[in-house]
KEZATOR-598739 format. One record per residue: residue number from 1; residue in one letter; y, x, z of N, C-alpha, C in turn. Coordinates in steps of 0.1 Angstrom, whole numbers, always signed. Example, Ala and Ser with C-alpha at 12.3 -4.5 7.8 and 13.67 -1.06 7.14 Angstrom:
<rs>
R    nr   rest    n_py    n_px    n_pz   ca_py   ca_px   ca_pz    c_py    c_px    c_pz
R     1      a     -57    +132     +78     -45    +123     +78     -33    +132     +78
R     2      s     -22    +128     +71     -11    +137     +71      +0    +129     +79
</rs>
This chain:
<rs>
R    nr   rest    n_py    n_px    n_pz   ca_py   ca_px   ca_pz    c_py    c_px    c_pz
R     1      x    -359    +232    +109    -348    +220    +114    -335    +227    +102
R     2      x    -331    +238    +110    -321    +247    +100    -319    +237     +85
R     3      x    -329    +236     +78    -331    +236     +63    -327    +217     +58
R     4      x    -332    +212     +70    -322    +195     +74    -319    +191     +73
R     5      x    -309    +199     +83    -295    +194     +80    -291    +200     +69
R     6      x    -290    +215     +64    -286    +216     +52    -287    +206     +43
R     7      x    -295    +201     +40    -300    +191     +27    -293    +179     +31
R     8      x    -294    +170     +46    -283    +163     +51    -265    +164     +44
R     9      x    -265    +174     +54    -247    +170     +48    -241    +177     +32
R    10      x    -254    +180     +26    -253    +183     +11    -253    +172      +9
R    11      x    -261    +162     +10    -264    +145      +3    -254    +140      +9
R    12      x    -242    +140     +22    -233    +135     +23    -223    +136     +19
R    13      x    -217    +153     +18    -208    +161     +10    -208    +150      -2
R    14      x    -221    +151     -12    -225    +146     -27    -223    +129     -24
R    15      x    -220    +126     -12    -217    +106     -14    -202    +106     -19
R    16      x    -200    +114      -5    -181    +117      -7    -175    +115     -18
R    17      x    -180    +127     -28    -179    +127     -35    -172    +119     -49
R    18      x    -189    +114     -49    -190    +100     -54    -183     +89     -52
R    19      x    -182     +88     -38    -175     +75     -35    -163     +75     -38
R    20      x    -155     +93     -42    -144     +89     -45    -135     +89     -56
R    21      x    -149     +95     -63    -145     +89     -74    -151     +76     -82
R    22      x    -156     +73     -73    -151     +58     -79    -145     +51     -75
R    23      x    -140     +53     -64    -131     +44     -58    -119     +47     -64
R    24      x    -118     +62     -70    -111     +63     -73    -109     +54     -95
R    25      x    -111     +57    -100    -118     +52    -107    -113     +34    -107
R    26      x    -118     +29    -100    -115     +14    -100    -102     +14     -91
R    27      x     -94     +21     -86     -80     +16     -84     -71     +17    -100
R    28      x     -77     +29    -104     -70     +34    -121     -80     +17    -131
R    29      x     -86     +12    -129     -85      +2    -142     -83     -10    -135
R    30      x     -79      -8    -122     -74     -23    -117     -61     -22    -121
R    31      x     -53     -10    -118     -40      -9    -114     -34      -9    -135
R    32      x     -44      -6    -141     -43     -11    -161     -34     -20    -157
R    33      x     -32     -32    -153     -22     -45    -153     -10     -45    -146
R    34      x      -8     -38    -136      +1     -36    -128     +14     -39    -138
R    35      x     +30     -42    -131     +39     -46    -143     +48     -29    -140
R    36      x     +45     -20    -151     +48      -7    -149     +63      -6    -152
R    37      x     +71     -12    -150     +89     -11    -156     +94      -5    -139
R    38      x     +96      -2    -141    +114      +7    -133    +117      -7    -122
R    39      x    +117      -1    -107    +118     -12     -99    +134     -20     -99
R    40      x    +136     -35    -104    +146     -38    -100    +152     -43     -92
R    41      x    +150     -52     -87    +152     -56     -74    +156     -50     -66
R    42      x    +168     -52     -60    +177     -42     -59    +178     -50     -37
R    43      x    +176     -59     -36    +171     -57     -19    +165     -70     -19
R    44      x    +157     -74      -3    +150     -81      -2    +154     -84     +15
R    45      x    +150    -103     +10    +152    -108     +24    +141    -106     +36
R    46      x    +140    -100     +41    +130     -98     +55    +126    -106     +64
R    47      x    +112    -107     +68    +109    -116     +78    +117    -121     +89
R    48      x    +130    -109     +93    +137    -118    +105    +145    -121    +101
R    49      x    +155    -125     +84    +164    -131     +76    +175    -120     +73
R    50      x    +168    -108     +77    +182     -95     +78    +177     -93     +61
R    51      x    +181     -88     +51    +185     -81     +39    +182     -67     +38
R    52      x    +175     -59     +32    +170     -45     +30    +175     -44     +16
R    53      x    +182     -34     +15    +187     -29      +6    +180     -20      +4
R    54      x    +174     -19     -15    +169      -3     -17    +173     +11     -14
R    55      x    +175     +18      -8    +182     +29      -8    +185     +33     -19
R    56      x    +195     +40     -27    +199     +49     -33    +195     +60     -35
R    57      x    +187     +68     -43    +183     +87     -43    +168     +88     -32
R    58      x    +162     +78     -28    +155     +81     -23    +140     +72     -26
R    59      x    +128     +77     -26    +117     +74     -27    +114     +60     -21
R    60      x    +105     +50     -28    +104     +39     -18     +90     +32     -18
R    61      x     +84     +31     -17     +66     +27     -12     +68     +11      -9
R    62      x     +68      +1     -21     +63      -9     -23     +46     -17     -23
R    63      x     +42     -22      -5     +33     -23      -7     +28     -39      -3
R    64      x     +23     -42     -13     +17     -56     -12      +6     -61      -5
R    65      x      +3     -74      +8     -15     -68     +13      -7     -86     +18
R    66      x     -21     -84     +25     -20    -103     +33     -32    -100     +49
R    67      x     -20    -113     +53     -34    -110     +70     -46    -116     +64
R    68      x     -45    -119     +61     -70    -119     +54     -72    -114     +45
R    69      x     -68    -107     +44     -75     -92     +34     -81     -79     +45
R    70      x     -93     -78     +44    -101     -70     +55     -97     -56     +47
R    71      x     -96     -57     +36     -88     -37     +33     -79     -35     +38
R    72      x     -68     -44     +37     -55     -41     +40     -55     -41     +59
R    73      x     -62     -43     +65     -63     -42     +77     -67     -29     +79
R    74      x     -70     -26     +71     -81     -12     +76     -70      +2     +69
R    75      x     -62      -3     +60     -51      +3     +54     -35      +4     +62
R    76      x     -35     -10     +73     -20     -14     +76     -13      +3     +81
R    77      x     -25      +5     +92     -24     +14     +99     -20     +27     +89
R    78      x     -19     +31     +81     -19     +41     +70      -4     +41     +62
R    79      x      -1     +23     +62     +16     +23     +59     +24     +24     +73
R    80      x     +14     +19     +79     +32     +21     +98     +33     +33     +93
R    81      x     +24     +47     +96     +26     +60     +98     +32     +64     +88
R    82      x     +30     +62     +78     +42     +69     +62     +56     +56     +64
R    83      x     +53     +48     +75     +67     +44     +75     +77     +46     +79
R    84      x     +72     +57     +95     +81     +66    +101     +86     +73     +96
R    85      x     +87     +75     +86     +87     +91     +79     +99     +89     +58
R    86      x     +93     +78     +57     +98     +79     +43     +98     +58     +44
R    87      x    +108     +59     +33    +114     +43     +30    +102     +30     +21
R    88      x     +98     +29     +30     +90     +14     +25     +89      +0     +30
R    89      x     +85      -4     +24     +86     -22     +21     +73     -27     +19
R    90      x     +65     -39     +29     +61     -41     +22     +58     -63     +24
R    91      x     +53     -62     +14     +52     -79      +9     +43     -80     +16
R    92      x     +39     -92     +25     +30    -101     +26     +27    -116     +21
R    93      x     +16    -117      +8     +12    -123      +4      +5    -134      +7
R    94      x     +10    -147      +6      +6    -166      +9      -1    -156     +26
R    95      x      -1    -154     +33      -2    -150     +49     +11    -160     +57
R    96      x      +9    -170     +49     +17    -182     +61     +31    -183     +64
R    97      x     +28    -182     +77     +46    -179     +77     +45    -175     +85
R    98      x     +63    -174     +81     +74    -163     +96     +61    -167    +110
R    99      x     +60    -167    +111     +58    -171    +128     +42    -162    +129
R   100      x     +39    -165    +114     +20    -159    +115     +25    -144    +116
R   101      x     +29    -143    +102     +27    -131     +98     +36    -118    +114
R   102      x     +49    -124    +121     +46    -122    +130     +38    -121    +141
R   103      x     +31    -127    +142     +19    -129    +152      +8    -115    +150
R   104      x      +7    -113    +136      -5    -110    +135      +0     -94    +140
R   105      x     +15     -92    +127     +22     -77    +134     +24     -70    +143
R   106      x     +24     -80    +151     +26     -76    +172     +11     -74    +173
R   107      x      +0     -84    +174     -16     -79    +176     -15     -67    +170
R   108      x     -11     -64    +159     -16     -50    +157      -7     -37    +159
R   109      x      +6     -43    +168     +17     -31    +167     +18     -21    +155
R   110      x     +20     -35    +147     +30     -29    +140     +45     -29    +137
R   111      x     +44     -22    +127     +68     -21    +129     +67     -22    +116
R   112      x     +61     -28    +101     +74     -20     +94     +77     -29     +89
R   113      x     +80     -29     +78     +95     -37     +74     +87     -50     +62
R   114      x     +90     -61     +65     +81     -72     +64     +87     -82     +52
R   115      x     +88     -87     +44     +91     -92     +35     +80    -105     +34
R   116      x     +82    -122     +37     +72    -132     +35     +66    -133     +23
R   117      x     +55    -131     +17     +59    -137      +2     +50    -155      -1
R   118      x     +51    -160      +6     +44    -172     +10     +41    -176      -2
R   119      x     +52    -184     -16     +43    -190     -25     +40    -178     -38
R   120      x     +39    -164     -33     +33    -153     -39     +45    -151     -52
R   121      x     +56    -155     -53     +68    -155     -62     +66    -140     -65
R   122      x     +64    -131     -61     +71    -117     -60     +57    -108     -64
R   123      x     +46    -116     -62     +28    -108     -60     +31    -109     -80
R   124      x     +32    -125     -83     +28    -127    -100     +43    -123    -104
R   125      x     +53    -115    -103     +61    -108    -106     +58     -94    -113
R   126      x     +54     -87     -99     +48     -76     -99     +33     -76    -109
R   127      x     +30     -88    -114     +17     -95    -115      +1     -87    -107
R   128      x      +8     -90     -93      -2     -84     -84     -18     -89     -85
R   129      x     -25     -89     -80     -41     -95     -83     -47     -95     -76
R   130      x     -47     -79     -67     -63     -75     -59     -49     -64     -42
R   131      x     -53     -75     -34     -47     -67     -17     -62     -54     -17
R   132      x     -50     -46     -10     -40     -39     -11     -30     -35     -21
R   133      x     -21     -31     -27     -17     -31     -41      -3     -14     -34
R   134      x      -3     -10     -35      +7      +2     -33     +15     +11     -50
R   135      x     +28      +5     -47     +40      +8     -61     +50     +24     -51
R   136      x     +42     +32     -57     +56     +44     -51     +62     +48     -64
R   137      x     +78     +40     -60     +90     +48     -68     +95     +59     -65
R   138      x     +94     +67     -78    +105     +77     -74    +119     +73     -65
R   139      x    +132     +87     -66    +144     +82     -64    +150     +77     -71
R   140      x    +149     +76     -84    +150     +65    -100    +149     +54    -100
R   141      x    +140     +51     -92    +134     +38     -91    +121     +33    -100
R   142      x    +119     +49    -104    +107     +49    -119     +95     +50    -112
R   143      x     +86     +40    -115     +70     +37    -109     +62     +52    -112
R   144      x     +62     +59    -104     +59     +75    -101     +41     +68     -96
R   145      x     +36     +62     -88     +20     +60     -88     +16     +43     -83
R   146      x      +2     +43     -86      -2     +31     -81     -16     +28     -84
R   147      x     -16     +25     -70     -32     +20     -59     -33      +8     -59
R   148      x     -45      +4     -65     -55     -10     -62     -64      -4     -51
R   149      x     -62     -14     -35     -76     -13     -28     -67      +4     -20
R   150      x     -81      +7      -6     -77     +16      +2     -64     +26      -3
R   151      x     -59     +33      +2     -53     +47      +6     -51     +55     +12
R   152      x     -56     +66     +16     -55     +71     +28     -37     +80     +34
R   153      x     -40     +80     +50     -27     +80     +48     -22     +98     +39
R   154      x     -35    +106     +38     -24    +117     +31     -25    +114     +18
R   155      x     -30    +103     +13     -30    +101      +0     -18     +95      -3
R   156      x     -13     +85      +7      +2     +83      +3     +15     +88      +8
R   157      x     +10    +100     +16     +16    +113     +19     +22    +120     +11
R   158      x      +9    +124      +6     +14    +137      -6     +17    +129     -22
R   159      x     +14    +113     -24     +24    +107     -32     +41    +109     -33
R   160      x     +42    +107     -20     +54    +100     -15     +62    +118     -15
R   161      x     +56    +127     -13     +61    +143     -14     +67    +140     -29
R   162      x     +53    +136     -38     +52    +147     -50     +67    +132     -60
R   163      x     +68    +123     -54     +79    +114     -59     +92    +115     -58
R   164      x     +98    +126     -46    +108    +132     -46    +119    +137     -57
</rs>
């Protein structure tokens, strides 16, 4: 019995390692097409019609997502957690009206900053082709990390720490 448990645990660990490698390779491949330039935008118009000015001398996480994206639904709680400790701006791409996004945010208890990219202009500017996509810029607004697909809370926190 003990040998079977050891065998299954070993198979689970191998599976998790292979899955982690595969998802990171896929994320890297998908991120090759992203706009790798520095963050040139100085401010964003938020869902509540206020302006959000990009803070100077702080790293920032820019997260592209959509209400219709299944992976985004799993990752959004991670973005919510990180937004409590770091500068985070999220861009809801082709996710409907302001009211649609507000309803989604309220239903899921999210409070992070949101820009409504209703026509997809910002996602095109950054050359975003898959969701979710997360871009992390250092305090000088140089792109340090880009992830396409799901990213864990630990992964987001570690990348933000490395971007200081």
